[in-house]
N, C-alpha and C positions, 0 to 999 in steps of 0.2 A: 711710424718712421723710427721712433725711439727703440721699438722692439727689434726692428730690422738692424739697427745699428748695434744693439747689444749682442744679437746673434752673430753678426759679422765679426764682432770683436771677441767672440767666444765666451760671452758672459751668459752663464746659465744659473738656474736656481736649484734648490733641493727641496725634498719633501720629508716629512717626519717619518722616522722608523726605517724599515727596510732591512733586508738580510743579503748575505752573499753565499748562497748554496753552491755546491759543485756544479759546474756547467755541463760537462759530459756531452758536448755537442759534436765533437770531432768524429767519432766512429761513423755516424750516419751522414756526415757532411763532406766526406772525402770524395765521393763520386757524383757525377751528374744525375739529374732526375731520370728515373727509369719508368717504363710503362708497366703497370701491375697486371695488365692483361684483362681478358674478358671472362668472368665466371660463368658457370652453367645456369645460374639463377641470380636475378637481381631483386632485392627486397627494398622497396621504396616507401619509406614512411610518408604518410600524407601530411603530417605536421612535423616540420623540421625547423621551426622558427618560433619567435615570441609572437603570439597572436593566435587567431582562430584557424583551424584546418580548412583548407579550400574544399570546394565541392567537386566530387568525382564527375568526370566527363567520359570515362571509358567503362566498358563492362567486360566480363570474362569472355574470352574468345576473340577479342578484337586484335588485329595486327596493327602495330604502331611503328612509326619511323623514328629515327634518331632525332632528338630535339623536339619531338611533338609533345604538346601539352597533355598531361594526363588528368589535371585538375584545373578548375576555373576559379579565379579569385573574384568574389562578390563584393569585397570591400578592401580598403587599402591595407588592413592588417592581415589579410590572407595572402599567402605567397604560393604560387603554383609550383607543381613538380613536373619535371620533364623526363622523357624517356632517354636514358643514357646511350641506348643503342636500339636498333630495329629488332623487332621480335613480336611475340604474342603474349597477351595478358592471360596467364593461366589461372590466376586466383586473385580474389580480393578478400582478404581475411586478416585476422588478428595474429600478429607475430611479436616476438620479443623486441622491445624498443631499445635504441641506443640512449639510455637514460639511467641515472643513478638508482632509480627505484627498481629497475628490472621488470617492470610491468609489460603486459602486452598491449598493443595498439593496432589501429587499422593500417594495413599496408597493401600495396599493389605488388603482386608477384609477376615479374616479367621474365619470360624465357627467351634469351637471345637466339636469333636465327643465324648469326655469324656473318651476315652480309654488311652490317654496319651502314645501312642505307639512310642518308639524310633526308629530311623533309625539305621542301623548297625554302631557300634562304634569300633574304633581301638585305644585303649589306648597305651601310651608309658611308658616303665619302665625305661630304661637306657638313661637318658637325656644326660649324659656326653659323650656318644659315638656318639651323633648326631652333625652335623655341625650347625653353627649359622644360615646359610641360610635356612636350613630345619625347624628350630624352628621358624624363622621369617615368613616363608610361612604358617606354621601351625597357628600362631597367626593371620595372615592376613585372612586366610580362616575361622577362628572362628569369625571374625567380631568384634574384640576387639578394642575399642577406649578408650581414657582417660575418666575414670569414675569420675574424679574430677569436671566435668561440661563443660570443653572446647570442648570435643569431637574430639580431634586430633587423627588421626590414630596411634596406638601404635607401629606398626612395623616400621613406618617411623622414629619415635623418637629413636627406639632402633638400627636402622641400623648403622653399623660402618661407621665413617667418617675418613677423613685424619688425624685429630687430635686425639691422644690417649685419651680415657676416663679415667680421674683420679678419679672421684667420682660418685657413684650412690646413689641418695637420694630417699628414699621411703617416700612419704608425707602422714603422718597420723595426721596432725595438726588439720584439720577440725575446723576452727576458727569462722565460721559464727554462729550467734545465732540460736537456735531451732534445728539445724541439729546434729544428733548423729548417723547416719548410719555407718560411718567408725568406730566410737568408739565401737558400739555394734559388728561390724564385727571383730574388733581386739580382743575383749573379747572372742568371741565364736569360731572364726576360725583362731587363731593365728598360728597354725601349718601349715594350708594351705597357709597362707600368706607367711610364711618362705619358704615353698617349691617354691612358685612363685618367691620369691626374689632370690632363688638359680638359677632358670632358667634364670632370667634376668641377673644375674651376669655371667652366662655361655655365654650369648650372647654378652654382652658389655665388659667383662673382665676389670672391674674397679680395681683400686688400693685400694680403700676404699669404703665401703658401709655403709650408715647411714640410720637408720629408725628414723624419727623425729616425736615425739608426744608431743602435748601440755601438760603442767604440770597439767592441770585441768582434766586429764584423767588417774588417777593413776591405775585403774583396767586394762586398756589397756596396760599401760607401764609394769605392773607386768606380764600380760599374755605373752607378747612378750619376755620379758627377761627370762621368765621361759622356753620357747621352743627354744630359741636361743642358739646354741652350737658352733657357728662359731665365732672364734676370730676376723675375718675380717669384721664381721657385728656388727655395734655399734648402740644400741638403746639409743637415746638421747632425753631428755625432754627439750622443749623450753618454754620460758615464754608465758603466755596467753596474747595475744594482737592481735587485728584485724587490718590489714589482714595478719598475720604472715603465713597463709596458702598459700598465693600467691607464685608462683614459684620463681620469682625474689627476693621477700622479704625473703623467706626461705633460698635461697642460700646465701644471705647477712648475715643472722643470723648465719648460720653454718660455713661459710668459710670466711666471711668478704669481698668477691669479689662481684663486681657489673657486671651484664650482660650489655654489651655495647648497646647503643641506636641502634634500628633497628637490634639488634642481637639476638642470641639464646644462651641458656645455653651451647649447644655443642661447641660454639665458645671459651669457657673458660674451656672445658674439663669436663663438668658436665652433667649428665642425671638425670631427675626427673620423677618419676612415682608415681601414687597414690596407696594406699594400696588396694583399691578395684580393680585396674587394675592388681596388683600382684596376687590377689586371682583369678581373671578371667583367667590370663595366666596359673596358675596352673591347673585349670579345663580344659582349652582348650588343653594343651599339654599332661598332664598325663591322663586325663579322656576322651579326645575327646568330650568335651561338649562345644559347641559354646556359645556365650554371648546371652542368651535368657531370663535371669532374673537378677535382682539386688535388693539390699536392699534400701528401700525408707522409709524415716522418715515421719510418719503421726503425725502432730503437730498442735497446736492451740486450743483455747478454743471452736472453732466451732465443733470439733470432740468429740463425746462421749467416744471414745476409742483412746487413744494416745499411739503410739507404733512405732516400726520399723518392717517392713514386707518385706518378699520376694515377689516381684511383677514381674509378667511376662511382658516382653517388649510388648507393644501394648495394655495394659489394659486401657480401657477408664477411665478417672478421675471420671466420674459419678458413675461407679461401685465402686470405692474406697470410694466415699462419702457415698454411701449406705452401703457398707460393714463395715465401721468404724463409723457408727451412726452420720453422719453429722447433726448438728442442726443449721440451718441458723438463724442468728439474723438480726437486722435492717442493711440494706446495706451490705450484706455479700460479702466477697471477697475470692477468691481462688488464692493463689500465688504458682506458680511453682518455687521451690527453696526457699532460705532463704529471710529474710526481707531486706537484704542489696543488694544482687546481683540477686535476683529472679525477676519475672515479673508476673503481674496479667493476668490470663487466660481470654480470651474473651468468652469461652464456656467450659462447662464441658465435651463436646464430644471429646476434645483433648486427645490424648493417652500419656501414659508414654513412654519415649524414653530412650536410653542408658545413656544419660547425666542427667536424672532426679534423684536427690538425696533427694528431700523433696517435700511434698505437705502441704502447710500451710494454715490454715483457722483461721486467728486471729479475735478476737473480737475487738470492737472499743476501749476498754480501753487498750488492748494489743498494738495495732498498729492503731493509729488514721488515718482516711481517708485523702487523699491529700487535702491540703488547698490551697487557692489562693496565688500565689507567690507575694512577695513584692519586691520593688526595691533593688538592691544590694547596701549595705552601705560600701563596701570595708573594712570590718573588718579584713580581712586576716586570719580568722579562717580556711577557706578551704585550704589555702596554708600551714598552720601549720599542718593540719591533713593529707595532701596528702602523701601517702607512696612512690610515684614515684618522689617526689621533683618537682612537676609541679606548674604552676600558674593557678589554676582553674578559678579565676575570669577573667583573661585575655582570657582564652579559652572560657569562657561563652560569653564575648562580641564579640569575633571573630566568634563564632558559630552562634550567632544571626544575624550577618552581612554577613554570608556566605563568609567570607574571608579565603578561603582555603589555600592560601599561608602563611598567618600569623599563621594559625592553625598548619601547618606543621613546621613552624619555631619555634613554641612553643611546638613541640614534642607531638602532640595530641595522636599519636598512642602508646606512652608509657603509656597512661592511662589504668589501668587494670579494670576500671569500678567497683571498690570495693564499691563505694557509701559513703566513709568516708566524702567527702567534702559536700555532700547533707545532711548527718546526722548532721553535726555541723553547717550548715548554718542557721543563725537566721532569714533570710528572706524567708525560706521555698522554695528556688529555686531548682527545680529538675535538678541539674547540669548534672547528669549522662545521663538523657534522651537527653539533648542538645548535649552531646558528642557522643552518639550513632547515632543520626541523622546526625551529621556532618561527622562522620566516613563513614556512608553509602553513603552520597553525594560525598565524596572524592573518595571512591572506585568506584562509578559509573562513575565519571568523568575520573578516571584513565582507567577504562575499555573502555570507549568511545575513549580516546586518544590512547590506545593501538590498538583498532580496526582501527582507522584512520591511524595509523602508519603502520599497517600491510597492509591495503589497498594501502597506498602510496608505500610501498615496492613491493607489487605485481604489481602495475602499472609500476613502474620503471623497475622491472625485465622483464615485458612484452615488454616495449619499447626497453630495451637492447637486448632482444631476437629477436625482429623484425629487429632492426638495424643489429644485427649479421647475421641473415638470409639473409638480403638484401645484406650485404657485401659479404657473401659467394656466393650468387647467381651471383652477379656481377663478382666476381673472377672466378667463373666457366665459365661464358659467355666470359670473356676476355681470359681465358685459351683456351677455345674451338676456339675462333676467331684466336688466335695466332697459334694454331695447324693447322687450316684450311689454314691460310696464309702461314705457313711454307710448307705445302703439295703442295699448288699451286706453290710456288716459286720453290720447287724441281721439280715439273712437267714441269714448263717452262724451268728450267735450263737443264732438260733432253731432251729438244727439242720438247716437246709436245705443244699443244695449250693451251693458257691461258683460263681456264674455265670461269672466270668472263667475259672476253671480248667476248668469244663465246656466253655465255648466254645473254649478252646485245645485241649482234648482232641478235640473234634469236628473242628476244623480239621486237626489232625495225623492223625486217622484218615482223613479224606477225602483228604488228600494221599497217604498211604500206599496207599490203595485205588486212587487214580488212577495212582500209580507202578507198582503191580503190574499193572494193566490195560495200561498203556503197554508194559511189558516183555514181557508175553505177546503183545500185538499185534505187536511188533517181531520176536519169534522166529517167529511164524506167517508174517509177511511174508518173512522171510529163507528159511524153508523153501519157501514157494511159489515164490520167485525161483529157488532152486536146482533145484526140480523142472522149472520151465519151461526152464531152461538145459540140463538133461539131455535133455529132449524135443527141443529144437531141435538139439542136437548129434547125436542119434540120427537125426533126419530128414535132416540134412545128410550124414551118413555113408551113409545108405541111398540118397540121390540122387546121390552122387558116381559118375563113370564108372569103368570098370575100369582106366583109366590112372592111378588114384591110386597104384598101386604101381610106377609107372614108374621105371626106373633113371635116376638123375640123370646118369650118365655120358653117356647119349645126348643129354640136354639140353645138357651142356657141349660135346659134339662139334658140335651144331647151332650153338651160339653161336660157336664157333671158326670154323666154315664161313662164317657171316655176316660175321664180322670180316674174313676173308680176301677175301671178295667186295667189301667196301667198300674195302679196301686196293687191290685190283686196279682198281676204278673211279677211285680217286685217282691211281694211276699213269697210267691212260689220260688223265685230265684234264691231268696234267703234260706228257704228250707232245704236247698241243695247242699249247703255247707257241711252238715254232718256226713253226707255221702263222701265228701272229699277226705274224711278221716280214714277211710278204708283204702289205704295206699296199695295193699296187696291185691284187693279185689278189683280187677280190671273191668268187670262188668258194671260195677257201681260207677266207676269213673266214666264209662261210655254213656251210661244212663244219664249221669249228671250233665254231660256235654250235650246230649240230645235235648234234655230239658232246657238247657240254656239257649240252644238254637231255636227251639219253639217259642221260648219267651221273647227272643228278639223278633221272630216273625210276627208274634201277636202285637208287639210294640209298633212294628212297621205298619201293620194293618191299621192300628189305631191312628198313626200319623197320617196315613192316606185318607182316613175318614176326616181327620182334622182339616186336611188340605181341601177336601171336597166341601166341607162346611165353610172353610175360609173363602172359597171361590163364590159360594152362594151368598156370603155375608153382604157384599156390596149391594145386592139386590133388595135388601131390607128397606122398608120405608124410612125416609129421612127424619120422621118425627119421633122415632123411638131410639134415641141415642144411648140411653142408659143401658138398654138390653144389649146393644152392640158392644159397648165397653166391657160389660160383664162377660160376654162370650169371649172376647179377646183375652181377658185376664185368665179365664179358664183354660184356653188353649196354651197360653204361656206356661201355666203351672203344669199342664200335662206334658209339654216338651221337657221341662226341667226334671220331672219325675222319670221320664224315659231315659234321659242322660244319666241320672243317678243309677238307674237299673243297669245300664251298660257298663258303668264304672265298677259296680259291684260284681258283675259277671267277670270282668277282666281280673279283678282281685282274686276271685274264687278259682279262675283258671290257673293263675300263677301259684296259688297255695295248694292246689289239689294234689300234686305229687308228694307233698310233704305230710299229708294227713296220715294218721295211723290206720292200720288195716283190721282192726278188731271190733268195729261198730257197725254190723250189718243192719241192725234194726233202724239205726238212723237213716241209712240209705233207703230202706223200704219206706219209711215215713216221708222222706223227701220225694220219692217217686209218687206217692199218693198225693202229696201237696201239688206236685207238678201236674198231675192229671186233673185235679180240681181246677188249677189255674187255667189249663188249656180249655177245659169245658166252659169256664166263665168267659174266657176270651172269645171262644166260638159264639157263645150266646150274645156277647157284645157286638161281634162282627155281624151277626145276623140281624140284630136289632138296629145297628147303626145305619145301614143303607136305607131302612124304612124311615128313619128319622131324618136322613140327610135332605130329602127334597123339601122338607118344611112346607107343608101345604098351607094354603091361606087360612086365616083364622076363622073365616066363616064356614069352611068345610071341615075343620079339625074337630074330632069328637073327644070326649073325656077319656075313652079307652086308649086311644092313640097316645094321648099325652102321658098316661100312666105307663104305657109300654116303653116310651122313649126314656122316661125317668128311670125305669127299672134297668134298661140297657146301660144307661150312663153309670148307674150305681154299680152294675156288674163289672164294667170296665175299670172303674176306680178300684174296686176290690181286687181285681186281677193285678193291677199295677202295684197295689200295696203288698200283695202276696209275693210278687216278683222282687220287690225291694227287700222284704223281710227274709227272703231265701238267701241273700248275700250276707256273709259274716261281716261284722263290724271290725274296725281296726284293733280295739282292745282284745277281741276274741282271737284275732290272728296272732297277736303278740303272745297270748297265753298258750 
């Protein structure tokens, strides 16, 4: 009652700071509201409010009617979007958004059919008989958000809270320069606004309702007072001052109360709604008309026709530029909103949304383009103009340094981004832009911190669940073990057999039986293997020739003969060296090559004989090991001598072209030596096969033994001659 008495007496309050920029409202406010018309294409942003985007309910190719819902709201913070006219959904794609960032977002593209056909509507007549929840649901389904520019869902603001609502304030101040949409709406539709106020009063049940209008709008004040017949609704004129249209500033002007930091007007029992929102509520509840159009101010010297127009939601800005004769000058700019709180559009393809109240196309003399900012001189004019009683220069420094903690301590989020600080700044610093970026960074950091905290909570919950399940599992196992133990004890007490002891005994007996069977099987396998070995040895003994009892001495004599043959061949090869000295005598070189080839053939024959003797060696009796060892040594020496002979042959082949050509006698002598070597090798080859069979000692005569020895000696001499025929290294060097 004291507030009502103060307002009736004209007693008002003031807020800190504020400025008085040029109003420039008259050019667009001279004529009544016009119809902007129907564009060829409507671009409907799915998200046009504060909160989550709603869920699509249409697809490409669907025909929709005017007022039909295109999205469904799954929670209170989702606001549906409706078709502004009838037509066909031609695309659902990403288009430029009506946003300061200029980014693309999901949009529904609607092609009007020109029929403007409405869906079925169900108006309400008796609002007083309806419950507040029914009205709030109707407002939600109509997609109504705050039309003052913030875009907060209206039904959330109107929902009753624990604290009783004392005052309902209808905001018709509209303090920003150029904008006159609310002024013209109040002049022409005052009765509908009052009907909407009545619906809002029925929902929130306030003790006092105030319609606040700036005193520079006398026509709007007169129109509202003329249609107002309710004594509980007070139409109040407030002083012209920017930003008196701010929610917190208007509350302080009318009531003298201040909204607490990080608080809401509802915390002090006050609800604030825009006059445009009240008008939309009336049409949604009484006429069943969703929010599909709004009044938009077309202002600025860039437009040939300045006015206020009914514009359908989703109308592209480029259509409005053409419709109202936009004349671009040098460096043209299109601003969505007013010069203080609006933002420059990146493209004219951006659409009009529910919060769009003005499209401004100023010339350079109206609004100079941004200039280069200068260093802050700490003049404190920004602090004097701040309506939220903040320290803009400190916020500026902390924003540039990304000091989020200090920004929060200086109450950055109490800033309403009115732009008063930037308006008065002599250094032309765009302070509001710094604050917006800092707020976005802080919100992003908070979201990441919340996500990390939720992830931590989920992890901890999972660990707790796993521990709980483990404890429950162990408890079940312990309980089952205790029950088994109790049953066994009862069975033993009743005179029965202990099941554990019986099971252990059965296992032990089975293991013993398996061990006995394994041992018996192993013994049987060993016996069978021994039997097979004996049979194999007996068969081998039966199949062995009579030479198994050969005297090892004959084998040794044969090996000695083969060694001598190889030695004679080596001596023959060594005698070929003088022949190589006759470089000009080709016949001598050919003869030397032939001699070397024959020496190699003699060596190969000796090796074959060795192989034959090696194959018969295992048939010697096992009781004469010394003779076998001696034979093996002899064979190894013979192979080594043959390898040395081959190496000497290679050396002589390489040095042969370099020998002098004047020593024919040496060549003749070498040929004679080769002939002797070949003869000795042939004798060794003839005697070697006779010695190879190695007859049994009982059948061997003394003559045979002597012949074998002579053959071995001949072979050794042949190898020695072959080795001597190859020149040594010092001779090559000389």
